C-alpha positions, 0 to 999 in steps of 0.5 A: 562476505561481499554486500548483495546487489539488490534485485531489480524488476522490469527496467532495472529499477532497484526491487528494495521498495516497500509494496504499495500495500504496506502504505495503503495498510499503515493509511488503514490503521492511521486514519482507523486510530484517528477515528477510534475505531477498534480492528474489531469494529472496523471488520465488522462494519466491513464483513471481514474478521480482525485477523484479516484486518491486522494482514492488510493493515501490515501490509502482508495482504493485497486487499481487492479494490472492492474491498479497499472501497468498503474500508474507505466508506466505513472510515467516512472517506471516499476511496480516492482520499484513502489512497492519496493518504496512503500516498502521503505515508508512502516510503522514501523509498519508493519516492520520488513517484514525478519520474516515470519508472523507465527512461524515455526510449529505454525498452523493456528487457527480453526475458 
């Protein structure tokens, strides 16, 4: 059986990268563990149950902007620092971040 080519999105960029929400969830989990806070305690602090927080940490749910802000504050960081931390733990297949997804002069494909 022949290998399957990766799906592409937008301008032909391979869609093999993890979602950014995976990196965000990983950053939340690492910071929570660093502080020695349980999922249950963090959930109580931000007003969500442990199961929902688990979905965020595992990248299965994409939290709203306000929710990310509440989580960051509960973890004693501004949201900007949490997002920067998420970028630092981001998977290698999402990098490099220092170049545009679409090369200059290339139009978006029509659908």
